[in-house]
N, C-alpha and C positions, 0 to 999 in steps of 0.2 A: 774834866776835859783834859788839864796834863796827864793823868794816869790812863785816859783813852789814848792819846796820842803814844804815850811811851810803850803801852801794851802792844798796838796795832803794828810797832818796830819789833818788839821782842819777842811775841805770841810765834810767830813764823819760825824763831830759831830754837824755840822751846821744842815747836811742834815735830822740827828736824831732827833734834835729839831723840825724841820718842819714837820717831818713824824707825830708828836703827835698832831699837830695842826689840828683844826676842818676840815680845808682845805687847804691840801699843794698848795702854790702858783703855779698858771699856769696850774693846773690840774682838774680845773673844767669840768663840762659836762659829766665825768663819773660816774660810780657808784663808792660809798666810797671806797670799796675793790680795784675795778680797778686803783683808782686814787692814793692811799698810795703805792701799788703795782710798779704801773709805777713810782711813785717817786723816789720808790728804784733803780729801772733800770736809771734813769736820773741820780741819785747823784754818784751812783757806774760807771756809764759811763764816767761821768766828771771827776771822781778820774783816771780812766783808759787813758782817754785822756790825763790827767797832767801828769801823769806816763810816758805815750808814748813821751811826749813833753820834761820832764825831760831826758827821755835815748837818746833823739836827740838830745839835747843839751849838752849831757855831752862831755867832752873832751875825747874821746877814745883814744886818744895819752899817756894820762898820768892818766891810771885808778888806780893807788896807792895813787893819792892825794885826799884829801878829798875836794870836791866840793860843790857848792851850801850850804855854812856854813852860818848859823847864830848862832851868840853868843853873847848872851846880858845876864846881871845879872838878875837872880830871886829871889833868898833868900841868900842876899850878906853875912849875919851873919853865915851863913853855908856854904859859898864858893861853892854854887849849882847854875849854869848858865842855861838857855836855849840855848843850843847847839845842834845843827841840823847838819847833812852833809852826805853825801852820796858819796862811792867810789865803786871799783869792786866787793865789796865783797856785799855791802847793796844793788846794785843796780839793781840787778836780782830778789831778793827778795820781793824789793818793787814793781816790775812790776807783779810778780807772783801773789804776794796777791791783787793788784789792778784788774788782769785778773779774777781771780777766784772769788772775791766776785760780779764782773759784772755777770760773768755769772751764779752764782748762784742767784741774783736777777732777770737775764732773765729768768731761770726755775720756779722760783717762780711765775713769772708774768703768765707763761704758764699753770704752775700747783700748784694752791694758797695752803698755808698751810690749811688744814682744819681738822687737826687730831684731834684738841679738840673744834672745832668750834668756834674758839676765833677772835677777830677783829684782821687783820694782820697790824694794826698800830703800837703795840706794838714788832712783829715780824721783821719787817722793820728795825723799830729803833734800836732793840737789833743787828740786821746784819751790820748796819752803825756804832754804836759804836766798835763794834768786828774790823770792816775794821781799822777804826781810830787807837786801841790801837796796833794793829798789825803793822800797818805800822810806828807808832810811835816808836816801839820796834825796827825797824831796821834802823830809822832814827836819833836817838837821841844818844847824845855822851856824856854823863854825866851819872855816875851810878846809881846816885839817880833817874833821870828822865827815865832810863832804868828799873829799879825796878817797879817804879810807871806805865809804858806803859806793862810790863811784866805782872802786875798784874790786869792792867784796861781789859783784855780781859776775866777772870773767869767769873765775872758775867754775862755777856751777853750769855756765852757758858751755863753757867751752865742753865738758864731759858730757853735756846733755847731747851736743851735736857730735862727739867723737865716739860715744856709746852707743848711742840710740838713734843716730844718723843713718842717710842712706848710702848711696854710691858717692865716693868720694869724701866721707866724711870726716878723715883724719888730715887731708888737704885743708880741708874749709876750716876746720877747728884750728888747725895751727895760722891759719892765715889771719882768722878773727883773734885769736889771743895778740899775735905779734903786731899788727895793726893798732889794736886798742892798748895794747903796754906801751909800745913807743909814744903815741899821742900821750897815753896819761904821764909819763915820765916828762914831757916837755911842759904840760900843763901844770905839775907840780912844783916845776921852777918858778913858773908865772906866782901860783899859789904863796907859795914862799916868799918871793919877792914884794908881793902886795901885803902879807902878813907883817913881816920884818919893817918894811918902809912905813907902813899906817899904825905901827904901833899895837894892833891886835890881829886877830885872827876872827873876831865877830864878825859876822856878815852883816847884821843890822846897824852895826856901829859903823861899820865901813860905809854902807849903804848910804846913811844919815850924814857922814864925813863928805861923801858925794866926790871922794877923789882930792879935798883940798890939802890933804897930807903928802900927796903924791904928785911928782914933778910931772910934766907933759910926758918927758921921755921915759921915764918908771910906768906910767900910764901906758903908752904904747907899747912899751915890750911886755908888759904883764898882759894886756888885752892880747897881744900876738901869739904869746907862749899858751896861754889858756884856752884863747880861741881854737887853738890848733888841737888841743886835745879835745876839745867840745867837738868840734868839725868832724873829725875821725868818728866819733858816736853818733853824730846826728841823722845819715852820714853826709858829707857836703862832698860835691863835685870839686878835685877827682879825687878825693880821700874815701872814695866810697868802695872801690874794687873788692874790699871784703865782704860786702853784703852780699852779694849774688850768690856765691860760694855757700856762705853760711846758712842762706835761707833755702836755697835748694837741698841742703844735705840734712838740714836738722829735721827730726820729729815734728809732728804738727804741732804739737804743745809748746816746743820750742822755737818753731817761727812766730806762733801768734803773740809769744812774750817778747821775741825780739824786735818784731815790728811794732807791736802794740804799746810796749812800754819800755824798752831798753834805749830804743831810738830819741824818746822824749827826754830822757837825762842830758841829752846833749845841748838840744835847744833850750832846757829847763835853766841849764847851767848860764846860758847867754843872758836872759832874761835875770834871773837873781843874782848875778856875780859880775858879768863883763859891763852891763849897761850901766849900774847904779854906781859900781865901787870904781870904775876906769871910765868914766863919762868921753874925756876928751881923746884916749886912745880907741874906743868903740866909735866915736865921732870920724876920727881919721881912717880907720879900717873900715867903715862901713860901705862905701861905695866898692871896695873889693868883695867884701860879704856879699852885697848883694848882685856883682857881675857873676861870680861863682856860682849862686843861687840860680841866677837865670837860666845861665847855660847849664845848668844841672835840670831844671826842668825840662829843655827841648832835649836835652841827651837822654835823658832817662825815657822821654817818649817816644822818642825815637827809635830807640833799641826796642822799645815795648811792640812798637808798630811792625818793626822788623820781624821780630821773633813771634808775632802773632799771624803773620802772612804764611800761605800754605808752602811746604816743601823747606820751612827754614831749619825746621829742627828745633823748634821752640818748645821750652817748659816750660808749664803753666807756672809754677812755683818759682822758676827764674825770673819771668815777665811779672809777676806781681811784686819781686823783689825790687826789678827795676823800676816800677811804678813807685816805689817809695822813694826812690832817689828825687823824682819828679816833683812828689806830694810834699815831700819833706825841704823840696827847693822852696816851695810858697813859704813856709813857715820861716827858713831864714831870710827869703826877701823881705817878709813883715817885720822880721827883727832889725834889717838892717836898715828900714826906712827912719828907725828912731822916734815915731811917731805913736800918740795912744792908739790911734785907728790901726795902724800897722800890726803893732805888738798883740793887740787884742785879737786880729786877726790870726796872727802865728799862734797864739795861746788855743783859740778856737779849732784851728787846723787840727794842732796837736792833738786835741781829745778827738776831733771826728775823723783821723787819719787811723787813730787807736781802736775806734769802734769798727770803722768799715775795713780796714786792712786784716784785723783781728779775724772778722767773719769771713773776709775771703779765704784766708789761709786755712781755717776750718774747714771750709767748702772745698779747696782743692785737697784736702788730707781725705775726706770723706770719698771723694771721686778717685784717687789714686787707691785708695783701700778696695774699693769696688771694681776698679779695672787693672789694678796692677801697675799703672803709670800715669803719668801726667804730662806726657809727650801730647802735644797739641795734634800733631798728623796723625797718630793712634787714636785718638780720642773722636778725631773728625773723619776718620776712614769709613769704608763701606759697612762694617760693624762697629763702630764707633758709639759715641755716649749718646746723641740724640736725647739728651734729658728732658725735653719737652715731652717726647713720647714714650720713654722708659721710666724717669722719674721724676714726674712733673713738679714735685714739690721742691726735690733739689735743683733742677732747672730754675724754677722763679725766683729760689733765693739766689742763684748764682746772677741771674739777670737783675736782681733788686741790687747785689752788691757791685754790680757793674756800673747802674746807673747812678750810684750814691758816689761812687769813686769817680764819675766823670765830672761830678759836680752839678746835678740837675738841681734846679731849686726846690725847696721844700724838703730837701733832705742835708745831713750834716754837713756834707763834704762841701757844699756851696758857700756858706758864710765865711769859713774863713780863707778861701782861697780870695773871694771876692774883696774882703776887707782889706786884705795883703795888696791885692792892687790898687785898692783906693791910697792906701798907705803911700804907696809907689806914683803915686799921681802926684801926691803933695806931699813931698818928705821933709824931714826938718830941716830948718834954716840951716844954711851955711852948708847942703850937699845940692849936687849939681842935679836940678831938676829935668834938664833935657837928657842926661844920663838915666835917671830913674825912669822917666818915661819911656825909652828905650827899652829898659827892664820890664818894665808892666807890658809891653807889645809881646816883647818874648813869653812872657807867661801865659797872655792871652793865647799865643799860639801852643801854648803847651796844653792849655785846655782843649782847644781843637783837635790837636794829636792824640789827646787821651781819650776823646770821646771816639776817635777812629778806631783805634786800637782794641778798646773796650766791647765797641758793637762787632768787632773781628771775631773777639774771642765768643762771645756770646752766640754769634753765626755758628761758628764752627763745632763749640761744643753742645749748646741746646739744641740746635735745627738739625735736619735730618730726618731721614726715612729710616724708621725701625725693620729690621730683616729676621727674618727666624733663625738666622746663623747667629744672630747676636746672643750672647748670654744674658740670660734674666738678671737683674741687678736690682736690691732694695732701692725704696724711695727713703725718706727721711726718718730714721728710727728715734726711738720716744727720746733715750738719752743727747741725741743728736739734737731735736726739738728743744730740749729744755738748757742745752748749752747755749744754742744760736739766737733763741729768741729773745734774749735781753738787748742783744747786740743791734737786732735789726729793730725792736721797738726805740731802744734809746738813738739810733740814728733817726729815725722819722722825728721822735720829741726835740730833738736838737736843732733840726731842720725846720720846725713848725714854730719852735719858741726859745729861737737863740738869745733872750734876753736872760733866760733862768742862768746861762754860761757867762754872759756879757757882763750881767750886774754884778758876778763875782770876781772877774779879772779886772774890769774897768777902774774901779777906784785903787786897787793894788797897783795896776801897772801907772797909773796919774803919778802915783807916790814915788813909786820906783824912778821914773825919768825925773822927778824934780830933787832927788836925792832922798828919798825917805823921810823928810820932813812933813 
């Protein structure tokens, strides 16, 4: 098990190096482009297989216990150790990351990145480095290593947007890097404060101490500093403004990984570090986090509704990016309740958002490839998409993604948001229940607005009459079907069998909230 977890983190890095070689091993006999893209599918497939093996070998009877641990010295002078481990909180995120990256590699093999006409070697290498950094973020148990892994993903995502993105890619890439780097600098100060005052950078030891070695002021300052850096990545309103531009400009695979994986690093940091390590600071800041989350839910939904209406010059990729602000607001609200119910809901919503929004960005990328645009007015015009008539399978999948995103019972999007609101209905002791009831009502309003704009999108893109002037478009292709089916199936399974995920997260959450004892 220890070897499995270490291999999951290291194999993508080795694959990235191999992708840059003149001929990736074992892939001769193909064109250079096909060889390197197939290499990406192979490496990410191996990582996915290792992740599934890790999940199969995980002791599901004790999900609160750190398993597959590796703990060796790295920089003894600074007390920094190469400490890895996985529990019920991190395991689902590791499997989700491996799955989405594999599906992105598979999709890219069928639809190579040709936006800038460049060699795909760099593209595949960047995807693999991004995967390694994300997996490391969920696997490391040392504050300094967490920061390094947290930062490791910035460079590949910057180049994916700047080099293979669409219109406005350079501005979007710079905004992404500036926002996240500035937030990370503040976060680093908080992590160093915790490590120095707590006497260790080990996250498990700090969680077990439950802040006993940190004064209230230290906890408050550290929670604020760390929280700001995590909130930028989450993204929390009003620190979200880098996200719509990055999503709109990013290539399809970049948008899928950004929404499905990278945003989860911020919310995971709140659960893994802020809540157990600085409990007093988290308790003091929780009402403000909940307020920002509730405003973000309503704000994101209202912007989406505005973009969805006719004549608003709304871009479908931009609309889904703003929908992420609202959906991730539910995650932050659940965390801010400081209750097992709310935090479990947040972790469930994390996974659901990765599945549903990942599928959504795949679908929008396919629509843009076929029609040359993701502008809603163009897609709903006289010669627009009318997917139900012209590409019924594609239209059906878009409608499925829409109803999953609006939280229809029986699908994955329902449980996380419902549990987050249940947590807000009865927050942790010491938090103002009237205030949290207000936040719950705002979140409920957000679900209604989500239903409104999603149904408008389905009506405008999927419905309408087909005309002879409209160009012929292909329905779902074989490689698209292979890349999208797992996300749709898992969305249904998570909705019908939520206990599979909650059974993993709940014992670990209970232990983190009571101090890791």
